[in-house]
N, C-alpha and C positions, 0 to 999 in steps of 0.2 A: 577055435576060435581061443583069440584071449580075451581076457577079461583082469581087472585090475580088483584088488583084494582089500577090506577096510576090517582091520581087526583092533582089537584094543586089548594089547601087551600087559597094562597095570593089572589086570585083574581076569581071575578065570585063571585054569592047569590047560594047557599052554599059555590059551587065549581065551577071551569073550568076543562073544558078537554083538556091538556097539545098537541098542535097540530100534533107530530110525536106520539102516543101511534097505536098501529099498525091495529084499527079497525074505525079509524076514516075516514069517506067519505066512507067505505064499509060497507057491510054487517057482523054487530055484534055490539055487544057494544062499545060506544064509548071508554069507563071508563076501558074494559080490556086491560090489558099488558100482560097476559099469564093466558094460563087454561088447563083441563085434571088433576087436584089435587085432592085427596082425602079429605084429612085434613089438611092443610099446620099448622105445630109448629113447628119452627118458623122461621121468614125467618133473613136474615143481609146481609150487604155487608162487602165487606171486602175493608178495608177504605185506599191499595194500589192501589190494581188497580179495584176496582169497580166491581167485580164479585159478581155476584146477589144469593146467598145460600138460598135454602129453604129445608127445611125438611120435608117431607111428610107424615104424619101416614098410614099405611097400614090398608090394611082389616081384612084377615084371615094368611097372609102368609108372607108377607113381609112387611120391614120401607127404606125407598130412601131416600136418600139425593140427589139434583137438584143443576146444574149451570142452572139458569133462564135465555133464552133468550125473546127478545122483540119478540112478536108474537108467542112463540112457545106452542103447545099441549102436553103434560106431560103426557096423557095417558089414565087418569083413565075416566072411568070402563072398557075399555077396556084390560087395559096391571093394573096389579099392580106386581111394581117393574121391572123387564126385562120379566113378566113372565103372557101371558095371563090368564086375569079374565074372559072377556065376550068376546073370538074372533069373536061370528056374527055379534058383534057393527061395524065393521068395514063396511061391506057391509052393512049395513044402516045406516048408518053415511056416505058413500062412499069415505072411506079414504082407504090409502095404509100402512104398516107398516112402511114405507120410511116417512112417514107425520108426524111421534111420536118422539117425542124428548124422549130419556132413561135418568134413573139418574146417577151420576158419582159413586156412590154405592150403593150397598144395602145390608140387612142383613134377616134372618131368625128370627121368634118367637121365635126359639130354644136358641137364643140368649137374645131378648127382647121384652117386647111386645109393648112399642109406644118410637117411637123416640121423643127427645127433641134437638130439633135446640139448636145453640150456636151460634161461633162467630172465626174467623178468628185469633188466637193470634199477635198483634204486638205490642206489651209493650216493650221485653227487647230484641233489637235486638242480641245478646251475646245467648238467650235459644235455647237450639237444638226445643222448639217448636214453635219458631220464622214461622208465616207463615202456620203452622198446622191449619187447623179447630177442632177446641175442640165443642164436644157436648157429647150431653147423651142419654140415654135408662132410663125410668121412673120407669122400675120394669120387673124384669122377671116375675112376676106371682104379683096375686091379693092377696094372701095370707101374704105376707112377704115385707116388705118395704127393696130391694135390687135392687136401682138403679142403674146403673153405669157410667162410665167417660170413654168418649175414642177420639181419635182424628182422621184425615184423613189425608194423606198423599200422595203427588202427586211425585210418582217414576217415574213416564215417560211419553210422553204425551200419555193423556187416559186411565191411569191408579193410580189411587187410591186404596191407603192399609189403612186400620184399626188397629189402636194400642188399648192395653188397654192405658190409662192415668191411672197413679197409685198413691196412697193417702195411703200414711204409709204401703207401698209393695202392694196392693190390688187395684181391679179399683170400686171394689164394696165399696160404702160410708154407705149402709147398712137404707136407707134411702129412701123415692119417690121421684123423680128429676120433678120438676115441669117447670121451668124454667133458665135461664142463664143472668145475666147480664152483661155491662160491664160501665166503668170509661173511663174519660175524656183521660189518662193514656196508656187506652188501658187493664187495669186488668181485669180481669174475676171475674165473680160470680155467686154458684150457686144456687137457690132456691131449697127448700125443705124441705120434712114433713114425719114424719113416721106413720103419722093416715091416712084413705083414708076418701075423702070425706072434705067438709068447716065444717068440726069438729073437735076439739081441739086445742091445743094453742102451737103445737110442732113446726109448723113453722119457718124457721128462712132464715138466707141471709149468705151464707158463699165464704169469699174468695178464689180464689184458689190459692195457693204461690208455686210460679214454679220455685224449687232447681233443682240444678243437684248432678246427683247421680255418687256415686263412681264405677268405675268399678269392675268387680267380680276379686276377688283372680284368678293368672291366675292358668294355670296349662303348667306341663313342663316334655314332654316326652323324652327319647332316651338312650343310653346305659349308666350303671350304673357301668362300668368297662369296661377298656381296657390298652394298651399300650402305652406309649407319645411317642410324634412326630409323631401322627396319628392323619387328620381330624377326627370330629365326627358331626354328625348333630342332633341339639336336636330343639325339636319343642314347639313351645311358642302359649297358646289358649287362649285368654278370652273377654268376650260380656261384653260391655255394654250397662247400662238397657238405655240409652237415643240414642243407635244406636250413638252416634259417634265414629270419628275415635279415636284410640290410638296409643300412643307409650310407646318403655320397655325400662327401665333400668334394667341392666342385669349385674351381678358381676360372673364373674367367679369364684372364689374361690382360684382362682391359683396369686390375685394380678393385674387382669388385671378387665376390665369393660368394657360394651359399653352404652356409655349417653344416653339416651330418641334418637332411634331407630324408625323411619318411617314415615310418619304415616301408621297406618293399618288399613282396615276396620275390624269393633265389627265383633266376630265368626271368623276371619280368623286364618286359621294355618300357621305361620311364623317359619319358618324352616330358623336356624343358625347353620354353622359352629364351630367348635372351634377346638384349639389344646391343649393340655396338653400337656409344653415340660419341667415337672419335675414332679417327684412321690410322690405319698403322695393320702390322701384325701379328697376329694374337694366338697362341698358346693356352687352348682349353684345358686345365689337369682336372685330372678325376681320379679318386680314390674308394673306395670300397671298404664299410665296417660290418661286422657281425652282431647279435646281441650280447655278444660275451668279449668285445672289443677287439676280437682279432681285424687287422686291417691288411686290404691286398694291396697287391703293388699299384704307382702313377700308370694314369692311362692318356696318354695324350693326342688331339687333336690339333690342327696346323690353321689357323683362319685367317685370311687374309681381309682387308678393309680397305682397298685401293685408293686413288685420286680417281677420278673420270675426267682426261681429258678434255679440254678444250681449245681445241687448235686454231684458232681465232685471234689472232694477234692482239686486236684493239679490245675485244672481252678479255683477253685473260689480260692486258695493262690492267683496266680500269676496278676487275673482281681482286687485282694484286693491293689495288689502293682500298678499297671494302673491307678486304682482308682486317684492316688497321680496325675496326670498328669493332668492337666486341656484341652488339646489337643484329652484328651480320654474321656474326661464327655458324652458325646453327642451319644459314642459307647457304654459307659456303660450303657447309661441310658435306652438303649434297652434292656437289658438283666440282670439286677442286679443294684439290689439298698442299 
C-alpha cells in the first residue's frame, strides 16, 4: 500500500524528520504522514484553510478524493473507495472498519478510468467556483482522448457533490488529462495531450478561464385568459449554469413592472400573483439575472383579458350610456368592453 511521506528538507543530511510526524517514537516508519493509498495522483493544499486534498487512483471500479489527516489509514487494499476490495485483510492486520478513513467522494469507472487531482480554486473571490475543488479524469476509455473536468462542492457537513466543469458547453475536453498546475495568483492550468504514452507532440498547457454564464431563458406558466380585477398566479422558473441565485425583472404588459425581485434559487419555481385592471391583450415578459449581473434572454407569455359579450340589445345600449360615467367604469370592466 502507498504512503504519503513528510520530510524536512531544510535540515539534516539529506533530510530530517518533523518531530510531530505521527509515527515518530512508535512502531512505524518515521517519515510516514498518512498511509493506505493505492496510487495518489495528485495532492494539493487549500491555501485558505490548509485542508490536504489527495486524489487516489483506484484498482478496478472506483476513484476517490480524500481530505487527509495526519496518521490516517485510507484503506487500500482493504477498501477501494467505500467498497471492500479484500475484506479478509481486516482480520489479518488486526483492524476494524472503524480504524479506516474514508474518501469525501468517489465515482465509478462508468464515469472515468483515472482520477487526476487538482486544486481548490482561490483566484477570483467573485467566481461561483471560489472554494470548489477542481479536478479531472484522464479519459473515459483508452481508445479515445476524452478527459473530463469536474469540481467538488461541499453542500453540507460531510456531503460533497460532484459537478461538471463546462468548457464551451461540455466537460469533455477531448484530450487525455495528465495533471493540473497553479500560478501565484491561484489561476489553474490543465496539462493534456491527444496521444497515449510518452510519444508525439500533442501535449500542451491550457489555462482555465473562469467565466460567468448567463441564466437560462425563463419559462412562464399561468392562465392565458381571464377577466379583469381578479388575481391570477403566474409561475416563473429558470436555471443558472453556475448554480447561482437569480432575480427576475417582470413586465406585465399593462404598464406595471416588478424590478429585479429575489433572490431565488436556481431551478426554484417562483409564483407571483398579478391583477389586470383593464381589458386587452398583454405580453408578460420576464428575464433573469444572476448575482454577478449576467442576464438571460426575455421570455414571453401572451395573456388576453377580453370583453364578455352581452347579447341583449337593450342591455348593451344601457351599458354604452353608463360607460360615459367614470364611476361605473370598474363595474363595466367586469362585463363589457
